[in-house]
N, CA and C atoms as an extended XYZ file, in Angstrom:
375
Properties=species:S:1:pos:R:3:atomname:S:1:resname:S:1:resid:I:1 pbc="F F F"
N         0.838       -1.175        0.000 N   MET     1
C         0.000        0.000        0.000 CA  MET     1
C         0.891        1.249        0.000 C   MET     1
N         0.513        2.247       -0.773 N   ALA     2
C         1.290        3.481       -0.887 CA  ALA     2
C         1.246        4.285        0.406 C   ALA     2
N         2.328        4.982        0.713 N   LEU     3
C         2.379        5.839        1.895 CA  LEU     3
C         1.528        7.086        1.737 C   LEU     3
N         1.371        7.565        0.501 N   VAL     4
C         0.670        8.809        0.210 CA  VAL     4
C        -0.477        8.529       -0.742 C   VAL     4
N        -1.617        9.139       -0.492 N   SER     5
C        -2.775        9.014       -1.368 CA  SER     5
C        -2.811       10.202       -2.321 C   SER     5
N        -2.449        9.961       -3.579 N   LEU     6
C        -2.432       11.034       -4.579 CA  LEU     6
C        -3.817       11.219       -5.169 C   LEU     6
N        -4.099       12.442       -5.594 N   GLU     7
C        -5.339       12.742       -6.288 CA  GLU     7
C        -5.157       12.428       -7.768 C   GLU     7
N        -6.227       12.522       -8.543 N   ASN     8
C        -6.174       12.231       -9.972 CA  ASN     8
C        -5.774       13.457      -10.779 C   ASN     8
N        -4.763       14.179      -10.294 N   THR     9
C        -4.268       15.352      -10.989 CA  THR     9
C        -2.746       15.343      -10.970 C   THR     9
N        -2.177       15.973      -11.976 N   ILE    10
C        -0.727       16.199      -11.993 CA  ILE    10
C        -0.473       17.501      -12.742 C   ILE    10
N         0.470       18.284      -12.235 N   THR    11
C         0.916       19.496      -12.907 CA  THR    11
C         2.337       19.267      -13.368 C   THR    11
N         2.576       19.506      -14.644 N   LEU    12
C         3.912       19.394      -15.210 CA  LEU    12
C         4.505       20.801      -15.189 C   LEU    12
N         5.455       21.037      -14.300 N   ALA    13
C         5.999       22.378      -14.086 CA  ALA    13
C         7.264       22.583      -14.911 C   ALA    13
N         7.251       23.639      -15.719 N   LEU    14
C         8.399       23.997      -16.551 CA  LEU    14
C         8.895       25.381      -16.178 C   LEU    14
N        10.190       25.592      -16.264 N   SER    15
C        10.772       26.914      -16.077 CA  SER    15
C        10.846       27.610      -17.432 C   SER    15
N        10.354       28.843      -17.480 N   VAL    16
C        10.346       29.622      -18.726 CA  VAL    16
C        10.798       31.052      -18.430 C   VAL    16
N        11.267       31.761      -19.478 N   ARG    17
C        11.700       33.153      -19.318 CA  ARG    17
C        10.506       34.106      -19.183 C   ARG    17
N         9.469       33.884      -19.977 N   ASP    18
C         8.309       34.787      -19.997 CA  ASP    18
C         7.045       33.933      -20.073 C   ASP    18
N         6.325       33.869      -18.951 N   ARG    19
C         5.135       33.015      -18.859 CA  ARG    19
C         4.061       33.402      -19.870 C   ARG    19
N         3.905       34.687      -20.107 N   HIS    20
C         2.859       35.147      -21.016 CA  HIS    20
C         3.164       34.720      -22.456 C   HIS    20
N         4.403       34.875      -22.879 N   VAL    21
C         4.815       34.441      -24.214 CA  VAL    21
C         4.677       32.928      -24.330 C   VAL    21
N         5.124       32.204      -23.303 N   SER    22
C         5.029       30.741      -23.335 CA  SER    22
C         3.575       30.280      -23.362 C   SER    22
N         2.725       30.923      -22.589 N   ALA    23
C         1.299       30.554      -22.578 CA  ALA    23
C         0.690       30.746      -23.961 C   ALA    23
N         1.043       31.845      -24.627 N   ASP    24
C         0.551       32.074      -25.992 CA  ASP    24
C         1.032       30.971      -26.929 C   ASP    24
N         2.300       30.572      -26.772 N   TRP    25
C         2.871       29.522      -27.618 CA  TRP    25
C         2.137       28.197      -27.401 C   TRP    25
N         1.977       27.789      -26.135 N   TYR    26
C         1.302       26.519      -25.847 CA  TYR    26
C        -0.158       26.545      -26.303 C   TYR    26
N        -0.764       27.709      -26.263 N   SER    27
C        -2.141       27.846      -26.722 CA  SER    27
C        -2.231       27.695      -28.243 C   SER    27
N        -1.388       28.441      -28.958 N   SER    28
C        -1.475       28.415      -30.422 CA  SER    28
C        -0.894       27.144      -31.037 C   SER    28
N         0.146       26.586      -30.425 N   MET    29
C         0.777       25.393      -30.994 CA  MET    29
C         0.084       24.091      -30.593 C   MET    29
N        -0.366       23.999      -29.347 N   LEU    30
C        -0.895       22.733      -28.836 CA  LEU    30
C        -2.354       22.802      -28.398 C   LEU    30
N        -2.939       23.985      -28.449 N   GLY    31
C        -4.343       24.122      -28.092 CA  GLY    31
C        -4.632       24.095      -26.601 C   GLY    31
N        -3.620       24.325      -25.760 N   PHE    32
C        -3.846       24.373      -24.312 CA  PHE    32
C        -4.582       25.663      -23.977 C   PHE    32
N        -5.402       25.614      -22.929 N   GLU    33
C        -6.176       26.788      -22.529 CA  GLU    33
C        -5.636       27.366      -21.226 C   GLU    33
N        -5.506       28.695      -21.202 N   LEU    34
C        -5.021       29.379      -20.011 CA  LEU    34
C        -6.035       29.227      -18.882 C   LEU    34
N        -5.556       28.775      -17.725 N   ILE    35
C        -6.385       28.720      -16.518 CA  ILE    35
C        -6.239       30.046      -15.788 C   ILE    35
N        -4.997       30.453      -15.521 N   HIS    36
C        -4.742       31.752      -14.895 CA  HIS    36
C        -3.256       32.090      -14.915 C   HIS    36
N        -3.007       33.408      -14.834 N   HIS    37
C        -1.676       33.949      -14.582 CA  HIS    37
C        -1.696       34.443      -13.146 C   HIS    37
N        -0.739       34.022      -12.331 N   MET    38
C        -0.574       34.517      -10.964 CA  MET    38
C         0.702       35.355      -10.958 C   MET    38
N         0.580       36.593      -11.403 N   ASP    39
C         1.761       37.436      -11.589 CA  ASP    39
C         2.555       37.636      -10.307 C   ASP    39
N         1.864       37.756       -9.167 N   GLU    40
C         2.581       37.978       -7.903 CA  GLU    40
C         3.410       36.758       -7.502 C   GLU    40
N         3.068       35.584       -8.043 N   ALA    41
C         3.810       34.360       -7.735 CA  ALA    41
C         4.748       33.949       -8.874 C   ALA    41
N         4.725       34.667      -10.001 N   GLY    42
C         5.552       34.288      -11.146 CA  GLY    42
C         5.147       32.949      -11.733 C   GLY    42
N         3.831       32.691      -11.779 N   TRP    43
C         3.325       31.371      -12.127 CA  TRP    43
C         2.101       31.485      -13.028 C   TRP    43
N         2.016       30.609      -14.012 N   SER    44
C         0.837       30.502      -14.871 CA  SER    44
C         0.477       29.035      -15.000 C   SER    44
N        -0.807       28.762      -15.203 N   GLU    45
C        -1.243       27.383      -15.414 CA  GLU    45
C        -2.114       27.297      -16.652 C   GLU    45
N        -1.935       26.178      -17.349 N   MET    46
C        -2.707       25.916      -18.556 CA  MET    46
C        -3.303       24.517      -18.472 C   MET    46
N        -4.509       24.389      -18.988 N   GLN    47
C        -5.153       23.085      -19.071 CA  GLN    47
C        -4.667       22.408      -20.344 C   GLN    47
N        -4.087       21.210      -20.199 N   THR    48
C        -3.664       20.454      -21.379 CA  THR    48
C        -4.888       19.767      -21.973 C   THR    48
N        -4.694       18.990      -22.988 N   LYS    49
C        -5.788       18.242      -23.610 CA  LYS    49
C        -6.092       16.948      -22.856 C   LYS    49
N        -5.343       16.673      -21.783 N   THR    50
C        -5.515       15.457      -21.001 CA  THR    50
C        -6.177       15.800      -19.670 C   THR    50
N        -7.284       15.154      -19.374 N   GLU    51
C        -8.007       15.419      -18.135 CA  GLU    51
C        -7.107       15.187      -16.922 C   GLU    51
N        -7.107       16.138      -16.001 N   GLY    52
C        -6.322       16.022      -14.780 CA  GLY    52
C        -4.861       16.417      -14.919 C   GLY    52
N        -4.435       16.793      -16.136 N   VAL    53
C        -3.033       17.166      -16.365 CA  VAL    53
C        -2.963       18.657      -16.715 C   VAL    53
N        -2.242       19.406      -15.870 N   THR    54
C        -2.068       20.840      -16.041 CA  THR    54
C        -0.609       21.135      -16.342 C   THR    54
N        -0.365       22.146      -17.177 N   LEU    55
C         0.994       22.616      -17.438 CA  LEU    55
C         1.204       23.874      -16.605 C   LEU    55
N         2.218       23.856      -15.733 N   GLY    56
C         2.573       25.024      -14.933 CA  GLY    56
C         3.806       25.686      -15.512 C   GLY    56
N         3.763       27.003      -15.634 N   LEU    57
C         4.881       27.765      -16.183 CA  LEU    57
C         5.429       28.664      -15.091 C   LEU    57
N         6.638       28.352      -14.629 N   GLY    58
C         7.292       29.135      -13.587 CA  GLY    58
C         8.350       30.027      -14.193 C   GLY    58
N         8.230       31.323      -13.961 N   GLU    59
C         9.131       32.286      -14.582 CA  GLU    59
C        10.479       32.338      -13.873 C   GLU    59
N        11.557       32.233      -14.676 N   GLN    60
C        12.937       32.345      -14.183 CA  GLN    60
C        13.734       33.158      -15.188 C   GLN    60
N        14.683       33.940      -14.712 N   SER    61
C        15.465       34.778      -15.626 CA  SER    61
C        16.362       33.951      -16.542 C   SER    61
N        16.801       32.795      -16.076 N   ASP    62
C        17.678       31.943      -16.885 CA  ASP    62
C        17.275       30.479      -16.722 C   ASP    62
N        16.152       30.075      -17.348 N   PRO    63
C        15.699       28.687      -17.181 CA  PRO    63
C        16.654       27.708      -17.850 C   PRO    63
N        16.756       26.528      -17.279 N   SER    64
C        17.594       25.469      -17.836 CA  SER    64
C        16.719       24.499      -18.616 C   SER    64
N        17.005       24.295      -19.901 N   PRO    65
C        16.238       23.304      -20.654 CA  PRO    65
C        16.305       21.942      -19.962 C   PRO    65
N        15.198       21.240      -19.963 N   GLY    66
C        15.142       19.940      -19.306 CA  GLY    66
C        14.763       20.041      -17.845 C   GLY    66
N        14.598       21.273      -17.341 N   ASN    67
C        14.192       21.468      -15.949 CA  ASN    67
C        12.702       21.198      -15.863 C   ASN    67
N        12.339       20.014      -15.412 N   PHE    68
C        10.967       19.527      -15.422 CA  PHE    68
C        10.659       18.914      -14.064 C   PHE    68
N         9.595       19.371      -13.424 N   VAL    69
C         9.249       18.869      -12.104 CA  VAL    69
C         7.787       18.426      -12.095 C   VAL    69
N         7.500       17.122      -11.996 N   PRO    70
C         6.111       16.679      -11.849 CA  PRO    70
C         5.583       17.104      -10.483 C   PRO    70
N         4.381       17.668      -10.465 N   VAL    71
C         3.759       18.155       -9.235 CA  VAL    71
C         2.493       17.328       -8.998 C   VAL    71
N         2.512       16.529       -7.924 N   PHE    72
C         1.408       15.613       -7.632 CA  PHE    72
C         0.443       16.235       -6.636 C   PHE    72
N        -0.840       16.236       -6.976 N   GLY    73
C        -1.859       16.789       -6.100 CA  GLY    73
C        -2.161       15.874       -4.925 C   GLY    73
N        -2.272       16.468       -3.733 N   VAL    74
C        -2.663       15.748       -2.520 CA  VAL    74
C        -3.710       16.585       -1.787 C   VAL    74
N        -4.552       15.922       -0.999 N   SER    75
C        -5.584       16.651       -0.262 CA  SER    75
C        -5.065       17.204        1.063 C   SER    75
N        -4.005       16.601        1.616 N   ASP    76
C        -3.455       17.050        2.897 CA  ASP    76
C        -1.933       16.951        2.822 C   ASP    76
N        -1.294       18.071        2.527 N   ILE    77
C         0.150       18.072        2.299 CA  ILE    77
C         0.941       17.723        3.559 C   ILE    77
N         0.466       18.136        4.723 N   GLU    78
C         1.191       17.831        5.967 CA  GLU    78
C         1.233       16.329        6.225 C   GLU    78
N         0.110       15.653        6.032 N   THR    79
C         0.058       14.205        6.238 CA  THR    79
C         0.922       13.481        5.214 C   THR    79
N         0.821       13.898        3.946 N   ALA    80
C         1.600       13.252        2.884 CA  ALA    80
C         3.097       13.451        3.120 C   ALA    80
N         3.491       14.676        3.424 N   ARG    81
C         4.907       14.951        3.665 CA  ARG    81
C         5.416       14.164        4.867 C   ARG    81
N         4.641       14.133        5.939 N   GLY    82
C         5.046       13.408        7.136 CA  GLY    82
C         5.276       11.930        6.863 C   GLY    82
N         4.378       11.324        6.078 N   ALA    83
C         4.529        9.902        5.756 CA  ALA    83
C         5.802        9.653        4.953 C   ALA    83
N         6.086       10.519        3.986 N   LEU    84
C         7.288       10.346        3.170 CA  LEU    84
C         8.554       10.609        3.980 C   LEU    84
N         8.542       11.627        4.820 N   GLU    85
C         9.720       11.904        5.655 CA  GLU    85
C         9.987       10.760        6.620 C   GLU    85
N         8.949       10.185        7.187 N   THR    86
C         9.108        9.048        8.090 CA  THR    86
C         9.764        7.871        7.369 C   THR    86
N         9.493        7.766        6.058 N   ALA    87
C        10.086        6.693        5.257 CA  ALA    87
C        11.481        7.050        4.751 C   ALA    87
N        12.010        8.208        5.153 N   GLY    88
C        13.372        8.580        4.779 CA  GLY    88
C        13.493        9.387        3.500 C   GLY    88
N        12.381        9.861        2.949 N   VAL    89
C        12.439       10.656        1.723 CA  VAL    89
C        12.975       12.048        2.060 C   VAL    89
N        13.912       12.534        1.236 N   LYS    90
C        14.559       13.835        1.452 CA  LYS    90
C        13.720       14.956        0.839 C   LYS    90
N        13.465       16.003        1.620 N   PHE    91
C        12.739       17.180        1.151 CA  PHE    91
C        13.684       18.362        1.046 C   PHE    91
N        13.334       19.320        0.203 N   ASP    92
C        14.125       20.523       -0.011 CA  ASP    92
C        13.467       21.680        0.739 C   ASP    92
N        13.877       21.897        1.968 N   GLY    93
C        13.348       23.008        2.749 CA  GLY    93
C        11.951       22.752        3.286 C   GLY    93
N        11.337       23.835        3.731 N   GLU    94
C        10.010       23.770        4.336 CA  GLU    94
C         8.927       23.752        3.267 C   GLU    94
N         7.720       23.377        3.667 N   THR    95
C         6.556       23.495        2.796 CA  THR    95
C         6.280       24.978        2.592 C   THR    95
N         6.058       25.366        1.333 N   GLU    96
C         5.783       26.769        1.014 CA  GLU    96
C         4.299       26.940        0.737 C   GLU    96
N         3.728       28.030        1.242 N   THR    97
C         2.301       28.282        1.050 CA  THR    97
C         2.082       29.671        0.486 C   THR    97
N         1.271       29.733       -0.552 N   ILE    98
C         0.744       30.989       -1.062 CA  ILE    98
C        -0.715       30.983       -0.638 C   ILE    98
N        -1.036       31.793        0.389 N   GLU    99
C        -2.369       31.773        1.001 CA  GLU    99
C        -3.468       31.891       -0.050 C   GLU    99
N        -4.465       31.055        0.097 N   GLY   100
C        -5.603       31.073       -0.811 CA  GLY   100
C        -5.331       30.451       -2.160 C   GLY   100
N        -4.098       29.947       -2.379 N   MET   101
C        -3.762       29.358       -3.677 CA  MET   101
C        -3.276       27.924       -3.545 C   MET   101
N        -2.084       27.733       -2.917 N   VAL   102
C        -1.476       26.406       -2.929 CA  VAL   102
C        -0.408       26.286       -1.843 C   VAL   102
N        -0.205       25.067       -1.354 N   SER   103
C         0.952       24.724       -0.526 CA  SER   103
C         1.746       23.689       -1.301 C   SER   103
N         3.081       23.856       -1.342 N   THR   104
C         3.930       22.934       -2.092 CA  THR   104
C         5.121       22.492       -1.256 C   THR   104
N         5.611       21.298       -1.570 N   ALA   105
C         6.802       20.763       -0.919 CA  ALA   105
C         7.592       19.959       -1.951 C   ALA   105
N         8.855       20.315       -2.142 N   THR   106
C         9.718       19.624       -3.093 CA  THR   106
C        10.457       18.497       -2.386 C   THR   106
N        10.505       17.342       -3.041 N   PHE   107
C        11.220       16.192       -2.502 CA  PHE   107
C        11.960       15.496       -3.635 C   PHE   107
N        12.760       14.479       -3.287 N   TYR   108
C        13.642       13.841       -4.265 CA  TYR   108
C        13.483       12.332       -4.269 C   TYR   108
N        13.584       11.766       -5.480 N   ASP   109
C        13.579       10.309       -5.593 CA  ASP   109
C        15.000        9.798       -5.319 C   ASP   109
N        15.226        8.475       -5.355 N   PRO   110
C        16.562        7.947       -5.032 CA  PRO   110
C        17.676        8.415       -5.971 C   PRO   110
N        17.301        8.885       -7.194 N   ASP   111
C        18.302        9.382       -8.131 CA  ASP   111
C        18.433       10.902       -8.094 C   ASP   111
N        17.837       11.522       -7.077 N   ASN   112
C        17.877       12.966       -6.852 CA  ASN   112
C        17.077       13.769       -7.874 C   ASN   112
N        16.084       13.131       -8.505 N   ASN   113
C        15.163       13.860       -9.374 CA  ASN   113
C        14.161       14.596       -8.493 C   ASN   113
N        13.925       15.870       -8.799 N   ALA   114
C        12.985       16.670       -8.021 CA  ALA   114
C        11.546       16.313       -8.385 C   ALA   114
N        10.725       16.194       -7.355 N   LEU   115
C         9.283       15.974       -7.482 CA  LEU   115
C         8.619       16.936       -6.500 C   LEU   115
N         7.333       17.157       -6.642 N   MET   116
C         6.679       18.083       -5.739 CA  MET   116
C         5.286       17.588       -5.371 C   MET   116
N         4.900       17.857       -4.125 N   LEU   117
C         3.531       17.662       -3.670 CA  LEU   117
C         2.867       19.028       -3.645 C   LEU   117
N         1.562       19.079       -3.980 N   ALA   118
C         0.833       20.348       -3.931 CA  ALA   118
C        -0.572       20.124       -3.405 C   ALA   118
N        -0.954       20.974       -2.469 N   GLN   119
C        -2.328       20.964       -1.962 CA  GLN   119
C        -3.015       22.224       -2.463 C   GLN   119
N        -4.084       22.053       -3.220 N   ASP   120
C        -4.860       23.164       -3.770 CA  ASP   120
C        -5.642       23.827       -2.644 C   ASP   120
N        -5.369       25.090       -2.366 N   LEU   121
C        -6.051       25.819       -1.311 CA  LEU   121
C        -7.221       26.654       -1.819 C   LEU   121
N        -7.506       26.527       -3.126 N   THR   122
C        -8.620       27.288       -3.691 CA  THR   122
C        -9.940       26.557       -3.546 C   THR   122
N        -9.889       25.286       -3.187 N   VAL   123
C       -11.105       24.498       -2.998 CA  VAL   123
C       -11.343       24.305       -1.504 C   VAL   123
N       -12.577       24.326       -1.099 N   SER   124
C       -12.877       24.129        0.311 CA  SER   124
C       -12.919       22.641        0.621 C   SER   124
N       -12.503       22.292        1.818 N   ALA   125
C       -12.424       20.888        2.225 CA  ALA   125
C       -13.779       20.329        2.574 C   ALA   125
């Protein structure tokens, strides 16, 4: 049995120089639809053509090609993180929260690939 109960969602997070330009590109080239731009967080999200799969665009001044982080949705990030930490999974710093939006926690697989847990704070429990 899995230590963490994941939801039926995943966000594929990419680092980009300009989220607005990238969102236009993904829209015109692949038909993805803009969900929202969160300018204060340097973040944009787009709905892909696959149910439950979102593309997240994180703005960075010098993004590295191949910088890709799968973001797995969970209903309770504290419980999920605690279970993984108890099992020896390494996390990168504290859980970060943008009030009213999302809480995230970055962790690593055995090969040091970055993964992330995210709890959507826009939906009521």
